[in-house]
N, C-alpha and C positions, 0 to 999 in steps of 0.2 A: 869703321862706321864713322870717328869721329874724325880722321879726315877729311871719308866725303862730304862729310856738311862743311869740312873746311875748305871746299873747295869750289864747293854753295854757296860763300858769301866772300872769298879771297882767292884773288885768279895769280895760279904758284904756277914759274916758270920752270921749274924740274923737280924729279923726285928728290934731289939731295935738297934742294930748296926748303921745301916742302916739310920732309925729316926735320931736317934746323928748326924749322917755323913750328912747326907742333913741339916738338921738344922742348920752346922760348915759353911755351902760355899755353894756360894750363886752362882749359875749354870747362873746364867748373865752373871758368870766374871771371871767364873771358865775358865783357857786355854784350858778345854777339852767342853764349847761350845763355846770358839772364835774359836775350830779345828774345832768343828762341822758343825761351819756356815762356815768357808771359804769354807771347804771340800765337801758342798751345791752349793756357789757360785760357786766351780771349775769347778761339775761335769756338770749345770743346762744344759751351753752351749752344750755340749757332749745328755745331753739327749734326751733335745729339736730336736739335727738333726735325732738322731734315731728315735724318734717320724715323722717328717718330712719322713724320709729314709723308715718308714713303710707303712709313706698315700700316700708315692708317690716313689715307688721302681725304676722312673728312677734316671740312671750316667749319660746323658750330656741335663743335665738338661738348661743350659742354653745355647750350641749350637741349641737345638730342641726348642728354644723359638725363637731363631734368624733365625733358617729356617723357623719355619712355619713366622716370619714376610717378611723371603725374599721372599717366597711364596705365599701370599696375594699382595708383593708388585710388582712382576713380573706380577702375573694377572690382575689385577687393573692399570699397565702399560698399557697392552696388551690389555686392554679395550678402555683404555680411548686414544692412540695411531690410534687404529683400524687395529693394527699389529696383526696379527693372529697366536698364538702362542702355536701348536698340543703339543707340548712337553710337555708343564706345565701337560699337561689331565691322562698322565701315573705317574702324585706324587700320585692323591690319590687312581691309581689302584695296587702302587706300598703297599699305609702304607697299605693297608687292610691287603695282608696278613700276613706280614712280623707284624702288631701289632695283629695276629691272634699266628705266633710264639712265636712273648715274651712275650705273657699272659700263653701263652701250658706251657712252658722254667718255668716259675714263677710258676706256679701250680706245675708240676709236677716234676718241676728240682729246687729246690729256690735255693740249692747250685751252681747252674749252673751263675757264673758270667759271665764271659765269651764268652759264649752262647749268654747270652743275649745282651749283652755289643758291640758282633758282629754285633745283627740287629740294634742295635741301629745305628749304625756307617756305614750300610747299607744304612740303611734312610734317616741320615744325606748326606754320600753321592750324595745321587740320590737328595736331593733333592736343594743343594745347587749346584751341579755342573748344575741342570737344571735353577735352580730361578738364581744364578749369569750369566751362559750362556746369558737367555732372556733378563736378565737384560742391560748386555755390548750395545747387537742390539738395546734396548730402547733406552740408551742413545747416540748413535750413531745417530740416525735419530734427534738428540733434534738440526742438523745442525746450531752450532755456529758458529764464522767461524774460518777457520785452522791457521792452525801453526807452518805447515813445515819452515816457515822463522827462527822463532822463534829459532825453536833447533839447522836448519841447523848453524845459526848465534853463538847460543853456542856452540855449538860444532865445529867452527875454532876458536873463542876465549879459548878454550881449545888446541889450537894447533892442531885439529884431523880432518883430510880428507879421512874422510867414503868413495866417492868413488875410490880414491887414495889408501885406505887401504883393501877393497873388489877387486878391480884388483889386486893385491900383494896379497890375497890368493888365486883366485881362477887358482895360477899360484901352488898353495900347496894342494891338493888335500889330500893327508893323512891327514896332522890335519883339513881338511877341515871337516874328515867322521870323527876323533875324535869330533869334537864340534858338529857337528851334533848331534853324537850320544848322547853327552852329554845332548845337547838342549832337546832332548826326552825321558827323563827319567823325565820332569814335573811331569806328572800324574803317575808312577810309584813311584817318591820318596814318595811322597803324599798320595795313598796305604798305599804303604811297612812301611812310619810312623804310620799312623792312626791303621795297621792292630800288628806293634809293640808295640807299648802302650795297644790295647788289649788284646797281650797274656801278658805281665806284671801285666793287670790291675793294670792297669795307671791309675780309671777314672779321677780323677782331670786334669791329663796331657793331658789324650784326647779331655777334654772339652777344655781347655783352649789354645791345638790348631785347635781345628777347630773353636772356635772364632777365637784365629788371625787370623788362613785363610780368616775366613769373614772381619774382621778389614781391612786388607788387600788389598782382593780383590773391596769393597767400596769403598775404599778408592781411588784405584787403576782407579774406573767407575766414579766417580763421578770427578777425574779429568782429565779424557780421554774424557768427557761430555765438562769439559769450556777448556782445554787445545786438542782441536781434532787431528787430524797430521795423514795424508795417508802412512807416513812410506817413508824409502831413496829410499830404491827399486821402489816405483811409481813415486818418486819425482826427486830423483839426478838418478837413474839408469833407466830410463825407454826404451830410442832406446839400452841400453848396452846387449851385448850378454856375456854371461857367460859359461866357459865349464863345471865347475866344481859347482858354488855357486846359489843357491835353490833361485828362484826367488818366490816363493811363496811369500810373501810381494805384488807384484800384484795382485793377486787374492783378498784378503783380501784390502785390499786399494777399487777394485772395490766393494765389499759388502757395505764396508762403501758410499763412493758417494752414487751406488744405494739404501741404504734408507736413505740419505741427501736429496735425488731427490725424496724421495719417489716410485722410481718404485718395493722397494722391501717391499712388504706386509706381508710377512710367514717366521716364521723364523724354518729352519730346523733342524737337528741332527748335521749336521754340524756347531752348533752355539756352542757347547762345544767346540772349539778349543777354541774360542776365536778371535775377532779383536781390541783387546787394543793394542797403538804399545806405547800411551805416557800415565803411565811409562810402565816399562818393570815389568811383572808381576812372569816372569820367576826371576829375581833380585831376586824380595822380599822375592819367595820361598826360594832362595838360602840362607836364610838369616833365616827365620822363622827354618828352618828342623833343624840345629844346635841345635842353641839354642832347639827348644824340647827336639832335644836329648842330651841335652851335662849330665845328669841322669849316663849316660852308654861312659866311655871312651871308646870303638872298636869303637859304632856304630860314636860318637860322629865324631874319626877321619878319617874313613869312607868317613859321610857324606860332610865331609871340605873340602878334596880333590875331590870328582867329582865333589861338590855345586863348589868349586872355578873354572873347565871347567865350568861348567853351566853358571854362571856369564861371563866368555869368552864368549863364544857362541849367549848370546845374539846379540849381535852387528848383525855378520856373519848369523846365524841362523835364525834367529825372527825380519829380515824387523824391528830393531829400530834405534836407533841416541846413540850415546855416551849420552848424554843427558836424555835418556829413561833410561840407568842401571843406572847412579845415583837416578834419579825420584825411580827409585826401590826399591833399598834399602833403601833411606828413608821413605821407605811410608812400607816396611820390621821392618824396626825402632820403628818405629810412634805406629805398628797393634802393637811390641810384648812391648810396652810400656802400652796402652790402654788394652789391649785385659785381661790383672792382674785386674783392677778394673771394668772393665767392666762383667768381667764371676763372681764377688762379686755382683753386684748388680743384677746382674740377677739373678744368686743365690737368693737371698735375696726377689725377685719380687714373683720368684718362692714358697720359703716359706710361703710369705704371702696370695699367692693365695689359696695352700693348707690350711694353715689355714682358711682361709675363709670361702671357701669349707665343712670341717674340723663341721666348726663351726654352718653352713647353716642346716648339716645334721643332728645333734643331737638337735638344735631347730625344726627341722620337726619330728623326735622320739620322744622329750619332749612335 
């Protein structure tokens, strides 16, 4: 065996010379043996990763684990609270066809990485969109004491008068149209960012993007349960008449009140729009999307410009206090910081699950 390894790296002329050479060199202490050990140690993780990838060719492993957990959490919460969520029934119906097309692409077109990545992304978007929306409704039903007074206090100590600023903006319809247009790009930005990462085949970046968004959404939903608010449009401007300013906040406030009073017992498709006031998830996304696209300078510059306007639009267009926006930026920053370690932990969990399943399969075969 040692002689065979020696032949791989040192050309020998005959067996006698080989014997003499092998007798003169202690392979265990030789530079060649040390190089082999170093090489083996370096490639071992990559080989292990390849074995895991061959056993589990899913690209968005961390995200898929999170999506499954969120779906089960929303399903369990719906059962416990007694609030019906027919939306959740659509997830298994979506999973079947997507799983079939994903498996077909894997078998028939093994090199079609983008197609499989796109299918996984579609499933993730559907599952997370429905699951997180349902969780926001279930959280609002917890009926903790409302904290609008504290949000107003924070705004005023920052020197910001929400009602006075909104009345002033109501006389600037062009500015409001620009702000409303930027605010409406929330879902569009999330979908386009995912699509760009699919086209670029940046699987790890796409996985982390979804993990970051999930972290931000869960942090926002937990905060909205602990610090529930109805929003300034309902609390500060309930009787105000605006010519151009949207009053959608009154509708979302009515939904929150009905959930808190137990009058709303079924979650409809409208839930996808969200009802969270504090913190602003729009502000969080305005931080997350540029961070995700920082590898592409033209895209990064474009989204920074767009998200700067969306950041400003959160207050007039989204029924938010100014404090909500600062809270959203904090949520986005914390989500970015937490997503890297969380993604790595979930990847290790997936590797252990795949290794365990493989060991069980080999044990049964033996």
